[in-house]
N, C-alpha and C positions, 0 to 999 in steps of 0.2 A: 263310562260310568264315573270316572274321576276327572272329567273336564270341569275346570273352574275358570273364574275370571282371569287369573294369572296365567293359566296354561294357554288360554286363547290369546292374551296379549303378547306372550313370548313365543308362541308357536311351538310349544313343547307338548309331548304326549301325556306325561304324568306330572302331578304337582309335587315333585321331589327334587329338592336342591341338594347338591353335595356341598357341604360347608367349605368355605375358602380358607383352609388351614395353612397359614404361612410357615415358612421354615423348612420346607422340603416334602411334606406328604402329598401335596397337590401337584403331582407331575403332569406334564402334558398328556400322558397316557391315561391317567385317572380322569382328568377333566373331560377328555374326548370320549372315554368309555361311558361315562355317565350320560353325556349328551347323546351319544349314539344309541343308548338304551332307552331314550325317551325322557330323561330327566334334564336338569340343568347343571352341568359341570361348572365349577368355579375355581379360578386360580387365586391362591393366597399370595399376593405379590408385594406385600408390605416391605420385605427385606431385599427386593430385587433392584438392581441399578436400572436406569432407563433402558440401557442397551440390552440387559438380560431380559427385561420385561418385553421389549419388542420382539426379541428372538423367540421367547417362550410363546407369545401370542401367535407368531408365525408357525411354530411347531404344532400348536393346537389346531390351527386352521389346516395344516397338512394332514391331520388325523380325523377331522370331522367337518362336515358342512352344516352342522346343527348349531343353534344358539349356545353360547357359553358366557360366563361372566368373569370379571376381574375385580378383586377386592384390594383396597388400599387403606392405610391408617391415616387418620386426621387427628393431629394433636399439637398442643403448644410445645415449643422447644423448652425443656426444663433448664433450670439453673441449680447448681449445687456447688458448695464450697470445695476448694481443693483439699482442705483438711478432711472432709467427710469422704471424698473419693480416695485419698491416700490411705485412710484408716481401713476402708473396705478392701482395697487392694492388698494391704498387708495381711488382713484376715484371710483373704482368699488364697494367699500363698501356701497355707497349710494343705489345701486341696491340690494345688499345683505340684507341691512336693510329693504328695501321695501318688499323683498321676505321672510324675517324671517329666513335667513340662516347665519352661522357664518362669521365673518369678517376675512380677511387675512388668508385664508386657506393655508396649506402647499401645495406646487406644486409638483405633480408627475413628472416623467421624461417627457420631452417635446414631444418625439415621440418614436415609436417602431423602432427597428433596421431593416433597409431595408435588410441588409445582412442576418439576421435571418429569416425575412419574405420570401425572395426570395429563401432561402434554402428549405423551405416548398414547395413552388411552383415547384421547381426542383424535389424534392423527390416525390411529388404527380403526376408529369407529367401532369400538368393541360393542357387541349387542347389549350386554348388561354390565353395569358398573355398580358395585356396592362399597360402602365405607363403614368404618367403625371407629370408635373412640371420640368422635366429635362431629362437627358439621363443616363441610366445604363452604366456600363463599357462594353467594347467590349467583355470581357470574359463572363460576365453575359448573354449578348445577344446570343453569340455563344453556351453557355451551354444550354440555353433554346431551341434553334433551333436543337441542336444535340439530344435532347430528344423528338423532334417532336412537340414542342410547337410553335404555330403561334404567332408572336410577333407584337404588335401594339403600336405606339407612338402617342402623341398628339401635334398638331401644331396650332398656331393661326396666323401665317404668312407664306409666301412662303419661306423665309430664314430658318425658323424653319423646315419646311417640307423637304427642301433640306438637311439640316444637319441630320435629322432623317433618310432619305434614305441612306445617306453615312454611317450611323452607322450599316447598315445591317439588319434593321427590315423588316417585311413583308408587312405592311400596315400602313396608317396614318389616324387618326381622325382629320378632319379639323374642328376646333371648332370656329364657328362664334360668333360674339359679342352678339347674341340673347340668347346664351346658359345660362342655370342656373348653379349655383354652382361656384366653383373656376375656375379661368382662368388657362389654361395650358401653358401660356406664359413662356418661359425660356431664350430668347435672349435679349429682351428689357423690358421696363416697360410695365405693363399691359395696362396703359392708352394710350400707343403708338401702341398697337396691337389690337385695337377694330375694326376689319374688319367684316362687315356683311357677312353672309353665302353665299348669292347669288353672291357676288363679290369674296369671298375667294376661293370657291370650284374650279371654272374653272381656276383660276390663279395657284393654287397648282397642279391641274391635268396637266396643260401645262408644269410644271417644274419638275415633278417626273415621274417615270415609274412604281411605285408600286401602288396598289389599294388605293383609297381615300374613306373614310367614312365620310359623311356629318353629322354635329351635330350642333344644335342650332335653336330652334324655330320650329322644325319638330314635328307635332302632329297627322298627319293623312295621307291619301293616296295622297292628293295634294302635301304635302311636299315630299313624297317619289318619286312621278313622277317627280317633279321639280328637285330634287337632282340628280336623275339618268340622266335626260336630261342635266344637267350641267356637267356631266362626273363622278359623284360619282358611286361607285359600291355597296354602301349600305348606310343606314342611321342609326344614333344612336339617340334614343329618351329617354329622361329622365323625364321631367315634365309630359309627357303623361302617365307615369306609377306611378307617385308619390301618387295619390289618389286612385289607383286601389285596388281591394280586397286584394291582396297578399302583398301590400306594408307595410313595417314596420314603416312608418312615423306615428308620434303621431296623434291621431284624430283631435286635434286642428290645427295641421299643414295641414292635409287633408282638413279641412273645409276652411282654408284660401286659399288654392289652388283653390278650387271649387268656391269661392266667389270673388276672385280678378280678376282684368282686366289687359289688356296688358300694361297699363301704370303704373302698381303698383310696378314694380321692379326697383331696383337701383343697381349699383356696389359699393361695400363697402369693407373696410378692418377692420371694427369696431369689428367684432366678432372673427376674426382669425389672423389678421395682414397681410392677403393676399387678393388680389382683388377677389371678388366673387359676383355673381348676385343673389339677393334675394328680397323678398317682403319688402318694406320699413316698418320700425317699429319705435317705440318711441326710442328704444336703438340706432338705426342707426342715427336717426336725432339728438339725444342728443350728441352722440360721435363726430359729426361734429364740435361741439363747444369745444371739449377737447383741452386745451391749450398746452399739451405736445406732445411727440412722442408716437405713438402707437407701442408697441413692434412687431417685425416681426413674421411671421408664422414660427413654430407652437407655439411660446411662448404665443402670445395673445390668440390663440385657447385654450390652456390649462388654461390660467388665467380666461377665461370667461365660462369655462365648467360648474362650479357649478351653475352659474347664469342661463345658458341655460337649464340645467337639472331641476332646481327648478321651472323655469317658465313653463316647460312642465308639471310637476306634478301639478302645480297650474292652468293649462290650460290658461295661460296668454301669448298670442302670441306676445305681445309687447316686450318681452325680449328673444324670441326664434330666432334662425337663420332659416329663412324660405326660403331656397334656391329654386329658381324657374326661369325658362326661360320666354321669352316674349310671349309664346303661351298660356298663362293662360286661356283665355276664351274657349279654345278647350279641356280643361281637363275634365275628367269624372271619376266616381267611379265604372266602370265596372271591370270585371275580366281581367287579363292580356291577356288571350287567346282571349277574345272578342275584345279587343283593336287591337290586331294583325290581327284578321280575318276581322274586319271592315276596317282597314287600307288597307289591300290587296284588299278587295272587291271594295272599293272606287277607288283605283288606277287602277284596271282592267277596271272599267267603264269609267274612264277618258281616258285610252289608247284606248279603243274601240271607244269611242266618237270622238277621234281625227282623226280617219281614215274615 
């Protein structure tokens, strides 16, 4: 009943993608569980070293023989003055003091090398590769496709979708403003690209000829049926899996997901220097009063890492980055397979009821 162009191309049973949430939630167990249940599990690998990435891919392959995906970040290396970084570090020391961790820690490298990460993806011949924040080179995209990898980009506007199609990729994730986590915007400012999913999907579908995957606020069968009706060939669900059994999110994070409401999220650059949707916290509200410039991503992300990690250990959600979409009330702590099965069952009943 729910066979689409993309399920046929990827050899998956259901048009349900688990969003590639970087930073820990997408464990090998979660990725494999989604794929084994008939969807497409995706590893959020943006923060993994090449060695960690290869090891994780091998772990996933040890848990499933079904297709799965790997997601990486594509962005320009930012530059920021030492003065701006020093001022931010001094400001963050008040949080470090509260959490009992050292002041002014030395900063590691700001990001992993995309070139080194993508080499692992190429060598491992990953079935599906997706990217966000920008565009890989033409050579990278063609190298992936020559190895049989299905390539997916992320768009938050029609113009971005058009540019992605011109790059030669195979499908596009249409990321609505409801979506949790970082925005995939790469042509304009994120604040100028906040289009809701129900408006975004049909407009992208009308302007590209490759499959579109709807993402943002989709939590169950109702969202699946609505997205397919709008012209999408699949949906990508992130927040729906954050609190599930196999998710690697911290217990405190899961508790906040299960107890928060649809009006609890905001878009902020406080934690990472890049716009992202998450549950409002004391840290986010306080950083709105910061008098200086917040360093860009990924500099700010690295600068706040010790604070976020210490807060997680202390089980203090007010200083953690609690990325989440606007479908919070619909989240649950069931297994990934149960979430997929219930989504499909609900969607089937809705389709039957409509006739």
